[in-house]
C-alpha positions in Angstrom: 130.8 58.5 130.0 128.8 56.2 132.3 127.1 57.5 135.3 126.4 55.6 138.5 122.8 54.4 138.9 122.5 56.3 142.2 123.0 59.5 140.2 120.0 58.6 138.0 118.0 58.0 141.1 118.9 61.3 142.7 118.0 63.2 139.5 114.6 61.5 139.4 114.0 62.1 143.1 114.9 65.8 142.6 112.5 66.1 139.7 109.7 64.7 141.7 110.4 66.9 144.7 110.4 69.9 142.4 106.7 69.2 141.7 105.7 68.1 145.1 107.2 70.9 147.2 104.9 73.6 145.9 101.9 71.4 146.4 102.8 70.7 150.0 103.5 74.4 150.7 100.0 75.2 149.2 98.4 72.8 151.6 100.3 74.0 154.7 98.0 76.3 156.8 99.2 79.8 157.5 100.8 80.1 161.0 98.2 81.2 163.6 100.9 82.4 166.1 103.0 85.4 165.0 106.1 86.2 167.2 108.0 89.5 166.7 110.9 91.1 168.4 110.6 94.9 168.6 114.0 96.8 168.8 116.2 93.9 170.1 119.1 96.1 170.1 117.6 97.7 173.2 116.9 94.5 175.1 118.3 94.1 178.5 120.1 91.0 177.7 123.5 92.1 176.4 124.1 89.2 174.0 120.7 89.7 172.4 121.4 93.4 172.1 125.0 93.4 171.0 125.8 89.8 170.3 126.3 88.2 167.0 123.4 87.9 164.6 123.6 84.2 164.5 123.0 84.1 168.4 120.1 86.5 168.3 118.5 84.5 165.4 119.1 81.2 167.2 117.4 82.4 170.4 114.6 84.1 168.6 113.9 81.1 166.4 113.9 78.8 169.5 111.5 81.1 171.5 109.2 81.6 168.4 108.9 78.0 167.5 108.3 77.1 171.1 105.5 79.7 171.4 103.9 78.4 168.2 104.0 74.8 169.5 102.5 75.7 172.9 100.0 78.4 171.9 98.6 77.1 168.7 96.7 74.2 170.2 95.2 76.6 172.8 93.6 78.8 170.0 90.1 78.0 168.6 89.7 77.5 164.9 90.1 80.9 163.1 91.8 82.6 165.9 95.3 84.2 165.7 97.8 85.3 168.3 100.4 88.1 167.8 103.1 88.5 170.5 105.5 91.3 170.2 108.5 91.2 172.6 109.7 94.5 173.8 112.5 93.3 176.2 114.1 90.0 177.0 116.7 89.2 179.7 117.8 85.5 179.7 118.1 85.0 183.4 120.2 88.1 183.9 123.2 86.0 182.8 124.4 88.7 180.4 122.4 91.8 181.6 123.5 95.3 181.0 122.0 96.1 184.4 122.9 94.8 187.9 121.7 91.2 188.1 118.7 90.8 190.3 118.8 88.7 193.4 116.5 86.1 191.8 118.4 85.6 188.6 115.1 84.9 187.0 114.7 85.1 183.2 112.5 88.2 182.3 110.2 88.9 179.4 108.1 92.0 178.5 105.7 91.7 175.6 102.4 92.7 174.2 99.9 90.2 172.8 96.7 90.4 170.8 94.4 87.5 170.1 91.9 87.9 167.2 89.0 85.8 165.9 88.3 84.8 162.3 86.8 88.3 161.6 89.8 90.1 162.9 88.0 91.2 166.1 90.2 91.6 169.1 89.2 88.9 171.6 91.9 89.4 174.1 95.0 91.7 174.5 97.5 92.7 177.1 100.9 93.6 178.2 103.1 91.3 180.2 106.1 91.9 182.4 107.2 88.4 183.5 110.1 89.5 185.6 109.0 89.9 189.2 109.6 86.6 190.8 110.6 87.1 194.4 112.3 83.8 194.9 113.2 82.0 191.5 114.1 78.8 193.2 110.6 78.5 194.7 109.0 79.7 191.4 110.7 76.8 189.7 108.9 74.5 192.0 105.5 75.9 191.0 105.9 75.2 187.3 106.2 72.0 185.4 109.6 71.8 183.9 109.9 68.0 183.4 109.0 68.2 179.8 111.8 70.7 179.2 114.6 69.1 181.1 117.8 69.1 179.2 116.4 71.6 176.7 118.0 74.9 175.7 116.2 77.8 177.4 114.3 75.3 179.5 113.4 77.8 182.3 112.6 80.6 179.8 110.3 78.2 177.9 108.7 77.1 181.3 107.8 80.7 182.1 106.3 81.2 178.7 104.4 78.0 178.9 103.0 79.0 182.3 101.9 82.4 180.8 100.2 80.6 177.9 98.5 78.2 180.2 97.3 81.1 182.3 96.2 83.5 179.6 95.3 81.4 176.6 94.1 77.9 177.7 90.6 79.1 178.5 90.1 80.3 174.9 89.5 76.8 173.7 86.5 76.5 176.0 84.9 79.7 174.9 
């Protein structure tokens, strides 16, 4: 039986990738930003608490990858950041509580920044939910780079936090 030449090419490419993939993985640096979600079943946002697993995974993956993208460049060489979310409310759209007048997204989390020796350089707890006027708040943050992006306001709030709490680490 004759096989199509494309099949031979795919087999050869697969064989090459089998050998290259482990090498590339070995050269990939370990992530310096670790994001965790503690007891998401208790989060204020109903869909994150009781919604389908695929939805929770999708939101958590989007927030995690965004925080890695934003925070990693702010960390000096050898530094690590661990963020543990303890509550999330995605703009009170699906809150188990009465929606606030502002409708602002809300995050509660703890964070720890360590240097290359594991010494804690900075740590804190954040409660990013008290915005008196969400409309005016949006005017105070840069959202142009997130226009049309899923979770754009949530990402803008987290970027504003990172710019405020982490950006000066590079200068230290």
